[in-house]
VOTORTOR-989648 format. One record per residue (C-alpha): residue in one letter; x, y, z. Coordinates in nm, 4 decimals, m for minus. Each point is the difference from the previous one (the first is absolute). Last residue first. Example, Ala and Ser with C-alpha at 12.3 -4.5 7.8 and 13.67 -1.06 7.14 Angstrom:
<rs>
['s', [1.3670, m0.1060, 0.7140]]
['a', [m0.1370, m0.3440, 0.0660]]
</rs>
This chain:
<rs>
['a', [m3.6819, 1.1217, 1.6663]]
['w', [0.1245, 0.0707, m0.3527]]
['v', [0.2870, m0.2520, 0.0178]]
['a', [m0.1994, m0.2803, m0.1616]]
['t', [m0.1327, 0.2049, m0.2920]]
['y', [0.3460, 0.1241, m0.0871]]
['l', [0.1149, m0.3622, 0.0142]]
['d', [m0.2797, m0.1132, m0.2315]]
['r', [0.0900, 0.2666, m0.2552]]
['i', [0.3626, m0.1130, 0.0232]]
['e', [m0.1139, m0.3567, m0.0644]]
['q', [m0.2040, 0.1161, m0.3001]]
['h', [0.3011, 0.1716, m0.1591]]
['t', [0.2020, m0.3166, 0.0495]]
['p', [0.2475, m0.0355, 0.2815]]
['i', [0.3638, m0.1123, m0.0072]]
['r', [0.0821, m0.2109, 0.3054]]
['p', [0.3604, 0.0635, 0.1034]]
['n', [m0.0560, 0.3655, m0.0924]]
['n', [0.2427, 0.1663, m0.2422]]
['s', [m0.2666, 0.0161, m0.2719]]
['p', [m0.2211, 0.1902, 0.2467]]
['s', [0.2485, 0.2916, m0.0104]]
['g', [m0.0386, 0.0681, m0.3728]]
['s', [m0.1965, 0.3218, 0.0484]]
['e', [m0.2426, m0.1139, m0.2715]]
['l', [m0.1392, m0.2674, 0.2302]]
['a', [m0.0815, 0.2507, 0.2736]]
['q', [m0.1447, 0.2404, m0.2581]]
['r', [m0.2406, m0.2660, m0.1250]]
['a', [m0.1045, m0.0970, 0.3501]]
['m', [m0.0551, 0.3656, 0.0936]]
['t', [m0.2121, 0.0507, m0.3111]]
['d', [m0.2202, m0.2999, 0.0823]]
['i', [m0.0240, 0.0902, 0.3681]]
['s', [m0.1050, 0.3627, m0.0468]]
['n', [m0.3778, m0.0536, 0.0094]]
['f', [0.0480, m0.2171, 0.3075]]
['w', [0.1865, 0.2718, 0.1879]]
['t', [m0.2266, 0.2851, m0.1103]]
['d', [m0.3116, m0.1937, 0.0984]]
['r', [0.1431, m0.0934, 0.3391]]
['s', [0.1065, 0.3570, 0.0733]]
['i', [0.3452, 0.0203, 0.1558]]
['g', [m0.0160, 0.0944, 0.3672]]
['y', [0.3143, m0.1581, 0.1415]]
['a', [m0.2233, m0.2621, 0.1616]]
['q', [m0.1108, m0.1170, m0.3451]]
['p', [0.3539, 0.0001, m0.1387]]
['s', [0.0985, m0.2085, 0.3036]]
['p', [0.1621, 0.1873, 0.2848]]
['v', [0.3455, m0.0717, 0.1448]]
['r', [m0.0337, 0.0289, 0.3752]]
['l', [0.3644, m0.0797, 0.0845]]
['d', [m0.0992, m0.2999, 0.2138]]
['a', [m0.2582, m0.1172, m0.2528]]
['n', [0.2399, 0.0304, m0.2931]]
['l', [0.2640, m0.1871, 0.1999]]
['q', [m0.2546, m0.2676, 0.0861]]
['r', [m0.0804, m0.0636, m0.3665]]
['l', [0.3713, m0.0191, m0.0812]]
['e', [0.0548, m0.2331, 0.2963]]
['r', [m0.2793, m0.2365, m0.1015]]
['l', [0.1384, m0.0219, m0.3533]]
['l', [0.3519, m0.0658, 0.1306]]
['t', [m0.1272, m0.2725, 0.2342]]
['e', [m0.1715, m0.1724, m0.2926]]
['v', [0.3246, 0.0211, m0.1949]]
['a', [0.2013, m0.1499, 0.2856]]
['d', [m0.2514, m0.2800, 0.0558]]
['d', [0.0020, m0.0994, m0.3668]]
['v', [0.3795, 0.0084, m0.0225]]
['s', [0.0402, m0.2053, 0.3158]]
['s', [0.1336, 0.1647, 0.3133]]
['d', [0.3589, m0.0685, 0.1058]]
['a', [0.1133, 0.3645, 0.0059]]
['q', [m0.3157, 0.1018, 0.1847]]
['a', [m0.2344, 0.2454, m0.1682]]
['v', [m0.0567, 0.3719, 0.0705]]
['g', [0.3694, 0.0830, 0.0297]]
['m', [0.0172, 0.2078, m0.3167]]
['t', [0.2575, m0.2426, m0.1377]]
['r', [m0.2257, m0.2980, 0.0697]]
['a', [m0.3006, 0.1574, m0.1693]]
['c', [0.2018, 0.1205, m0.2995]]
['v', [0.1562, m0.3460, m0.0375]]
['a', [m0.3521, m0.1447, m0.0112]]
['y', [m0.0891, 0.2506, m0.2719]]
['r', [0.2938, m0.1275, m0.2028]]
['e', [m0.0900, m0.3665, 0.0447]]
['m', [m0.3630, 0.0629, m0.0920]]
['a', [0.0804, 0.1835, m0.3221]]
['g', [m0.2968, m0.0190, m0.2398]]
['p', [m0.2446, m0.1171, 0.2657]]
['a', [0.0774, 0.3218, 0.1969]]
['s', [m0.1296, 0.2492, m0.2576]]
['f', [m0.3685, 0.0075, 0.0928]]
['e', [0.0681, 0.0086, 0.3754]]
['t', [0.2671, 0.2652, m0.0556]]
['i', [m0.2543, 0.2042, m0.1948]]
['r', [m0.2453, m0.0192, 0.2908]]
['p', [0.2518, 0.0974, 0.2693]]
['l', [0.1765, 0.2763, m0.2008]]
['l', [m0.2934, 0.1847, m0.1559]]
['m', [m0.1027, 0.2655, 0.2526]]
['a', [0.3653, 0.0435, 0.1006]]
['n', [0.1005, 0.0723, m0.3591]]
['s', [m0.2767, 0.2623, m0.0220]]
['l', [0.1241, 0.1504, 0.3263]]
['g', [0.3594, 0.0272, m0.1172]]
['h', [m0.0954, 0.1606, m0.3308]]
['s', [m0.2290, 0.2587, 0.1553]]
['v', [m0.3638, m0.0308, m0.1023]]
['h', [m0.0925, 0.2575, m0.2636]]
['f', [m0.3039, m0.1992, m0.1152]]
['f', [0.0636, m0.0630, m0.3690]]
['a', [0.3787, 0.0411, m0.0150]]
['g', [0.0776, m0.1530, 0.3369]]
['i', [m0.2273, m0.2976, m0.0598]]
['p', [0.1500, m0.0348, m0.3493]]
['r', [0.3505, m0.0269, 0.1519]]
['s', [m0.0850, m0.2658, 0.2574]]
['m', [m0.0942, m0.2764, m0.2436]]
['g', [0.3431, m0.0143, m0.1655]]
['h', [0.1651, 0.0615, 0.3347]]
['v', [m0.1656, m0.3001, 0.1606]]
['l', [0.0568, m0.2068, m0.3150]]
['a', [0.3786, 0.0200, m0.0222]]
['v', [0.3015, 0.2119, 0.0859]]
['s', [0.3347, 0.0116, m0.1766]]
['a', [0.3130, m0.2111, 0.0603]]
['n', [0.2828, 0.2564, 0.0099]]
['t', [m0.2111, 0.3034, 0.0910]]
['f', [m0.1950, m0.2301, 0.2279]]
['a', [0.2876, m0.1008, 0.2215]]
['h', [0.1863, 0.3318, 0.0253]]
['g', [m0.3284, 0.1659, 0.0962]]
['a', [m0.0588, m0.2694, 0.2624]]
['l', [0.3444, 0.0765, 0.1431]]
['m', [m0.0872, 0.3714, 0.0053]]
['s', [m0.3275, m0.0620, 0.1819]]
['g', [0.1659, m0.2334, 0.2481]]
['l', [0.2640, 0.2611, 0.0821]]
['m', [m0.2664, 0.2661, 0.0558]]
['m', [m0.1986, m0.2459, 0.2124]]
['q', [0.3112, m0.0789, 0.2055]]
['e', [0.0690, 0.3669, 0.0674]]
['r', [m0.3593, 0.0637, 0.1036]]
['a', [0.0105, m0.3039, 0.2312]]
['e', [0.3169, 0.1303, 0.1656]]
['r', [m0.1428, 0.3508, 0.0295]]
['d', [m0.3227, m0.1038, 0.1714]]
['g', [m0.1851, 0.3312, m0.0223]]
['p', [m0.2857, m0.1445, m0.2033]]
['d', [m0.0758, m0.2417, 0.2856]]
['a', [m0.2704, m0.2568, m0.0807]]
['c', [0.0482, 0.0467, m0.3747]]
['v', [0.3763, m0.0389, 0.0378]]
['r', [m0.0396, m0.3245, 0.1957]]
['r', [m0.2592, m0.1445, m0.2348]]
['i', [0.2361, 0.0518, m0.2938]]
['n', [0.3226, m0.1028, 0.1740]]
['a', [0.0620, m0.3734, m0.0209]]
['m', [m0.2023, m0.0330, m0.3203]]
['i', [0.2069, 0.2697, m0.1694]]
['t', [0.3393, m0.1499, 0.0827]]
['k', [m0.0920, m0.3554, m0.1008]]
['m', [m0.1712, 0.1227, m0.3166]]
['a', [0.3015, 0.2081, m0.0982]]
['s', [0.2640, m0.2672, 0.0624]]
['l', [m0.1995, m0.2471, m0.2064]]
['a', [m0.0459, 0.2476, m0.2857]]
['f', [0.3627, 0.1166, m0.0094]]
['t', [0.1388, m0.3532, m0.0199]]
['d', [m0.2667, m0.1062, m0.2482]]
['s', [0.0874, 0.2958, m0.2249]]
['l', [0.3566, m0.1319, m0.0229]]
['p', [m0.0954, m0.3641, m0.0579]]
['n', [m0.2512, 0.0872, m0.2728]]
['a', [m0.3713, 0.0763, m0.0140]]
['r', [m0.1490, 0.0662, m0.3428]]
['r', [m0.2937, m0.2386, 0.0474]]
['s', [m0.0762, 0.2058, 0.3093]]
['v', [m0.0394, m0.1855, 0.3314]]
['y', [0.2854, 0.1827, 0.1750]]
['a', [m0.0647, 0.3395, m0.1614]]
['e', [m0.3685, m0.0290, 0.0900]]
['i', [0.0777, m0.0681, 0.3664]]
['a', [0.2510, 0.2843, 0.0322]]
['h', [m0.2069, 0.2609, m0.1826]]
['t', [m0.3076, m0.1011, 0.1992]]
['l', [0.1920, 0.0540, 0.3247]]
['s', [0.0982, 0.3458, m0.1303]]
['d', [m0.3644, 0.0857, m0.0661]]
['i', [m0.1002, m0.1424, 0.3376]]
['g', [0.2358, 0.2508, 0.1625]]
['t', [m0.1203, 0.2831, m0.2232]]
['d', [m0.3559, m0.0667, 0.1120]]
['a', [0.0801, m0.0317, 0.3698]]
['t', [0.2211, 0.3084, 0.0223]]
['l', [m0.2444, 0.2094, m0.2051]]
['r', [m0.2922, m0.1018, 0.2206]]
['l', [0.1992, 0.0449, 0.3216]]
['p', [0.1245, 0.3526, m0.0695]]
['k', [0.3556, 0.0882, m0.1187]]
['t', [0.1987, 0.2162, 0.2411]]
['l', [0.2933, m0.2391, 0.0404]]
['t', [0.0346, m0.0660, m0.3731]]
['l', [0.2743, 0.2592, m0.0698]]
['e', [0.2058, m0.1591, 0.2782]]
['y', [0.0290, m0.3102, m0.2197]]
['d', [0.2522, 0.1783, m0.2244]]
['v', [0.0596, m0.1558, m0.3421]]
['v', [0.1962, 0.2235, m0.2384]]
['a', [m0.0129, m0.1736, m0.3370]]
['a', [0.2285, 0.0701, m0.2961]]
['v', [m0.0011, m0.0376, m0.3781]]
['p', [m0.3701, m0.0714, 0.0141]]
['v', [m0.1178, m0.2940, m0.2137]]
['f', [m0.2513, 0.1192, m0.2602]]
['a', [0.2425, m0.0282, m0.2929]]
['p', [0.0466, m0.3697, 0.0790]]
['g', [m0.3502, m0.0703, m0.1288]]
['a', [m0.3646, 0.0341, 0.0892]]
['c', [m0.3171, 0.2014, m0.0451]]
['l', [m0.3160, m0.1531, 0.1442]]
['m', [m0.3114, 0.1934, m0.0961]]
['k', [m0.2991, 0.0525, 0.2282]]
['e', [m0.2842, 0.0448, m0.2458]]
['d', [m0.2352, 0.2829, 0.0956]]
['t', [m0.0725, 0.0531, m0.3734]]
['e', [0.0697, 0.3711, m0.0517]]
['s', [0.2217, 0.0742, 0.3012]]
['d', [0.2159, m0.3068, m0.0724]]
['t', [0.1284, m0.1084, 0.3415]]
['i', [0.3779, m0.0324, 0.0482]]
['i', [0.1874, m0.2833, 0.1714]]
['a', [0.3806, 0.0123, m0.0145]]
['f', [0.2292, m0.3019, 0.0042]]
['r', [0.3700, m0.0866, 0.0015]]
['t', [0.0195, m0.0198, 0.3785]]
['v', [0.2413, 0.1145, 0.2712]]
['e', [m0.1646, 0.3140, 0.1411]]
['s', [m0.3398, m0.1317, m0.1025]]
['g', [0.0068, m0.2453, 0.2909]]
['t', [m0.3698, 0.0797, 0.0332]]
['g', [m0.0446, m0.0660, 0.3693]]
['a', [0.1951, 0.1653, 0.2758]]
['t', [m0.0979, 0.3632, m0.0564]]
['t', [0.2087, 0.3176, m0.0303]]
['p', [0.2142, m0.1175, m0.2902]]
['v', [0.2896, 0.2161, m0.1276]]
['a', [0.0783, m0.0959, m0.3603]]
['i', [0.2793, 0.1734, m0.1923]]
['i', [m0.0753, 0.0006, m0.3721]]
['p', [0.2599, 0.0822, m0.2644]]
['l', [m0.1371, 0.1874, m0.3043]]
['g', [m0.1158, m0.2250, m0.2811]]
['g', [0.0256, m0.3719, m0.0501]]
['n', [0.0283, m0.2197, m0.3054]]
['t', [m0.1116, m0.3562, 0.0768]]
['v', [m0.3782, 0.0194, 0.0003]]
['s', [m0.1465, m0.3494, m0.0219]]
['l', [m0.3220, 0.0025, m0.2050]]
['p', [m0.2434, m0.2586, 0.1391]]
['a', [m0.0831, 0.2373, 0.1613]]
['k', [m0.1008, 0.3637, m0.0631]]
['y', [0.2626, 0.2445, m0.1244]]
['d', [m0.2026, 0.1546, m0.2839]]
['r', [m0.2945, 0.0292, 0.2389]]
['v', [0.1949, 0.2599, 0.2000]]
['r', [0.0030, 0.2271, m0.3040]]
['g', [0.2829, 0.1049, m0.2302]]
['g', [0.3253, 0.1656, 0.0974]]
['h', [0.3326, m0.1795, 0.0460]]
['a', [0.1928, 0.1808, 0.2722]]
['h', [m0.2730, 0.1961, 0.1751]]
['l', [m0.2398, m0.2918, m0.0476]]
['i', [0.2400, m0.2403, 0.1730]]
['a', [0.0894, 0.2321, 0.2897]]
['m', [m0.3658, 0.0876, 0.0603]]
['m', [m0.0860, m0.3693, 0.0174]]
['k', [0.2549, m0.0708, 0.2713]]
['a', [m0.0822, 0.3159, 0.1972]]
['s', [m0.3706, m0.0850, m0.0051]]
['d', [0.0706, m0.3571, 0.1103]]
['q', [0.1939, 0.1395, 0.2962]]
['p', [m0.2665, 0.2565, 0.0836]]
['s', [m0.2702, m0.2721, m0.0108]]
['g', [0.1927, m0.2790, 0.1723]]
['g', [0.0377, 0.1856, 0.3254]]
['g', [0.1914, 0.3219, 0.0473]]
['l', [0.2993, 0.1831, m0.1435]]
['g', [0.1015, m0.0791, m0.3583]]
['i', [0.3148, 0.2075, m0.0490]]
['l', [0.0521, 0.0889, m0.3650]]
['s', [0.3207, 0.0823, m0.1856]]
['d', [0.1767, 0.2543, m0.2237]]
['y', [m0.2519, 0.2833, 0.0147]]
['d', [0.0173, 0.2912, m0.2451]]
['c', [m0.3489, 0.1413, 0.0370]]
['a', [m0.3242, 0.0072, m0.2006]]
['k', [0.0405, m0.3605, m0.1148]]
['l', [m0.0579, m0.1366, 0.3490]]
['h', [m0.3129, 0.2080, 0.0512]]
['a', [m0.1436, m0.1210, m0.3308]]
['v', [0.0902, m0.3582, 0.0959]]
['g', [m0.1819, 0.0395, 0.3315]]
['v', [m0.3184, 0.1275, m0.1629]]
['d', [0.0134, m0.2903, m0.2467]]
['i', [0.0406, m0.2427, 0.2899]]
['s', [m0.3070, 0.1417, 0.1762]]
['v', [m0.2053, m0.0436, m0.3185]]
['t', [0.1242, m0.3547, m0.0623]]
['t', [m0.1056, m0.0858, 0.3511]]
['p', [0.1864, m0.0671, 0.3226]]
['d', [m0.1632, m0.2377, 0.2502]]
['p', [m0.0080, 0.2627, 0.2751]]
['v', [0.0738, 0.3348, m0.1658]]
['t', [0.3201, 0.1865, m0.0825]]
['d', [m0.0176, 0.3795, 0.0140]]
['t', [0.2944, 0.0341, 0.2379]]
['f', [0.2772, 0.1131, m0.2359]]
['v', [0.2996, 0.1593, 0.1700]]
['g', [0.3282, 0.1322, m0.1385]]
['a', [0.3202, m0.0677, 0.1886]]
['t', [0.2937, 0.2262, 0.0772]]
['v', [0.3060, m0.1983, 0.1089]]
['g', [0.2661, 0.1721, 0.2117]]
['a', [0.0193, m0.2734, 0.2625]]
['e', [m0.2141, 0.2009, 0.2426]]
['r', [m0.2457, 0.0521, m0.2857]]
['l', [m0.0369, m0.3764, m0.0417]]
['i', [m0.0929, m0.0633, 0.3607]]
['a', [m0.2258, 0.3082, m0.0022]]
['e', [m0.1860, m0.1117, m0.3118]]
['v', [m0.0501, m0.3429, 0.1565]]
['r', [m0.1427, 0.1586, 0.3137]]
['g', [m0.2294, 0.2183, m0.2080]]
['v', [m0.1367, m0.3064, m0.1761]]
['l', [m0.0481, m0.1670, 0.3392]]
['g', [m0.1952, 0.2918, 0.1440]]
['q', [m0.3337, m0.1767, 0.0492]]
['k', [m0.1605, 0.2468, m0.2414]]
['l', [0.2431, m0.0996, m0.2766]]
['l', [m0.0381, m0.3675, 0.0897]]
['f', [m0.3756, 0.0344, m0.0494]]
['d', [0.0319, 0.2020, m0.3210]]
['d', [0.1949, m0.2702, m0.1761]]
['s', [0.3580, m0.0757, m0.1044]]
['v', [0.2367, 0.0418, m0.2945]]
['v', [0.3169, 0.1820, 0.1108]]
['l', [0.1694, 0.1359, m0.3120]]
['p', [0.3763, m0.0370, 0.0191]]
['r', [0.2681, 0.2442, m0.1170]]
['r', [0.3330, m0.1305, 0.1347]]
['v', [0.0680, m0.3421, m0.1552]]
['g', [0.3215, m0.2075, 0.0060]]
['i', [m0.1385, m0.3317, 0.1185]]
['q', [0.2249, m0.0024, 0.3052]]
['a', [m0.0812, 0.3678, 0.0589]]
['l', [m0.3721, m0.0779, 0.0009]]
['v', [0.0628, m0.2706, 0.2602]]
['a', [0.1931, 0.2486, 0.2136]]
['a', [m0.2920, 0.2426, m0.0198]]
['l', [m0.2394, m0.2719, 0.1165]]
['e', [0.2088, m0.1062, 0.2991]]
['n', [m0.2338, 0.1695, 0.2503]]
['i', [m0.2827, m0.2167, m0.1335]]
['a', [0.1926, m0.3027, 0.1289]]
['g', [m0.0958, 0.1008, 0.3558]]
['g', [m0.1041, m0.3522, 0.0993]]
['g', [0.1345, m0.2475, m0.2513]]
['i', [0.0558, m0.0574, m0.3709]]
['s', [0.2041, 0.1657, m0.2738]]
['v', [m0.0388, m0.2035, m0.3190]]
['i', [0.2154, 0.0917, m0.3013]]
['r', [0.0025, m0.1408, m0.3545]]
['p', [m0.3645, m0.0995, 0.0214]]
['y', [m0.0521, m0.3646, m0.0869]]
['v', [m0.0893, m0.2090, m0.3063]]
['v', [0.0631, m0.3711, m0.0562]]
['n', [m0.0239, m0.1797, m0.3335]]
['v', [m0.0383, m0.3676, 0.0855]]
['v', [0.1269, m0.2829, m0.2187]]
['m', [m0.1286, m0.3455, 0.0976]]
</rs>
């Protein structure tokens, strides 16, 4: 097996790593960055803090905070126009997955032109644009180390997967202290998101020995800390471990890809504006139950690695324990169903056919150990409704 591995060139990780941002820029050789973030982090003062860190090192940064949750083609076009108006030599994606994905897509369009749809998977984008420095503020997406960006088409509501080595940040500054103020719902949803990344990377048809190593380490780390960090958001050790687990899971799935959960999750986000982590959490137990017969041994390893099944348990027992644990985790972290979230029943069921089609078109279901038909995806959307 030949595996083409992608990583950021530089990863600065640990408490206080944000203070090393200027040094990371110097290592890359850039001095005129545009900070791509959002209005929330601007009001919270983090954007200003980053500006101050850079200014102290003699670096003057521009700021763009008009990104939106689940970035759209319209928001990206606004960002590209801002980027082209000034002589920037790099982008700093500061925030969760949305600002980071925005920075990635802005860099590509700035360099090569066209529309976001032109870069939609299965195209693999290899020629990059301005260097991207990723600074995550949540422990979930792993976007700081991945070759993916997710952008919603403003005209069709399709959540498009854009992929390729060009989307991998040149550097990542991973500071768990930036997650200490995150609320319970965000902490829980991003935590389950990163757990989903790890599990799907391990059972993916594109899994390989290197991605397996990252995936197993990630799921063990996340499972040991996710309830702990949700119970005590100020638990610094648990926050640090969740940030590490998220990055490890990002390394895993960027080199093995994700599968059916993500394929079905993206349309939920596009149609109903459910956050990516929460839509993954809504789906994970039921989709795992559907997928397990296609890779029983692998799911059993997941259960044993996560510590929810005994090392000497049978494959069947381990998988059944895993399914129970995933359902219990959702209950403990109060993950709502689409119905409980407030999505209209009629709107949900009227959207199922289109969501199933878009899930298949994303390509992710083809990585699943059990590849679903269009009708099976429809049935799964029906099953997770309540």
